[in-house]
C-alpha positions in Angstrom: 31.1 -26.5 -14.1 31.1 -24.7 -10.7 30.2 -21.4 -12.4 27.2 -23.0 -14.2 25.9 -24.3 -10.9 26.3 -20.9 -9.2 24.5 -19.1 -12.0 21.7 -21.7 -12.1 21.4 -21.4 -8.3 21.1 -17.6 -8.6 18.4 -17.9 -11.3 16.4 -20.4 -9.2 16.8 -18.1 -6.1 15.4 -15.2 -8.2 12.5 -17.4 -9.2 11.7 -18.6 -5.7 12.0 -15.2 -4.1 9.6 -13.6 -6.7 6.8 -16.2 -6.5 5.3 -14.9 -3.2 5.5 -11.3 -4.5 3.7 -12.3 -7.7 1.1 -14.1 -5.7 0.4 -11.1 -3.4 0.7 -8.6 -6.3 -2.3 -10.2 -8.0 -4.6 -8.9 -5.3 -3.8 -5.2 -5.9 -4.9 -2.9 -8.7 -2.6 -2.6 -11.6 -0.1 0.3 -11.4 -0.9 1.0 -7.7 1.8 1.7 -5.2 1.7 -1.8 -3.7 1.7 -3.3 -7.2 5.0 -1.5 -8.1 6.5 -2.3 -4.7 5.8 -6.0 -5.0 7.3 -6.1 -8.4 10.5 -4.4 -7.3 10.8 -5.8 -3.7 12.8 -9.0 -4.6 15.4 -7.1 -6.7 17.6 -5.8 -3.9 17.8 -9.4 -2.4 18.7 -10.8 -5.8 21.4 -8.1 -6.3 22.8 -8.7 -2.8 23.1 -12.4 -3.3 24.7 -11.9 -6.8 27.3 -9.5 -5.4 28.1 -11.6 -2.4 28.6 -14.7 -4.6 31.1 -12.8 -6.7 29.3 -13.3 -10.0 29.7 -10.6 -12.7 27.0 -8.3 -13.9 26.7 -10.3 -17.1 24.1 -12.7 -15.5 21.7 -9.9 -14.7 19.5 -10.8 -17.7 19.2 -14.4 -16.5 18.3 -13.4 -12.9 15.8 -10.9 -14.3 14.2 -13.6 -16.4 14.0 -15.8 -13.3 12.4 -13.0 -11.4 9.8 -12.3 -14.1 9.0 -16.0 -14.4 8.5 -16.1 -10.6 6.2 -13.1 -10.7 4.2 -14.7 -13.6 4.0 -18.1 -11.8 2.9 -16.6 -8.5 0.2 -14.5 -10.2 -1.1 -17.6 -12.1 -1.3 -19.6 -8.9 -3.2 -16.7 -7.2 -5.7 -16.4 -10.1 -6.2 -20.2 -10.2 -6.9 -20.4 -6.4 -9.3 -17.4 -6.6 -11.2 -18.9 -9.5 -11.5 -22.3 -7.9 -12.7 -20.7 -4.7 -15.3 -18.7 -6.6 -16.7 -21.8 -8.4 -16.9 -23.8 -5.2 
């Protein structure tokens, strides 16, 4: 049970760390330097927390999925805020 909570916490951490990067990334042109930087910026932090928590490399796909979900969610929030500001 403790392992499940630890893995869940790591996935949620990956999601939360990636949301601001996805939000900011939405304001840069696709495939620009900043776009790539903001996609890859949370990865070292996620890896560091995973290693320090003592979890094996087998959960990397789960944390990657959490990171991608955070990027998508942050970008969607950014688009929604920009569209609502333009219509106001």
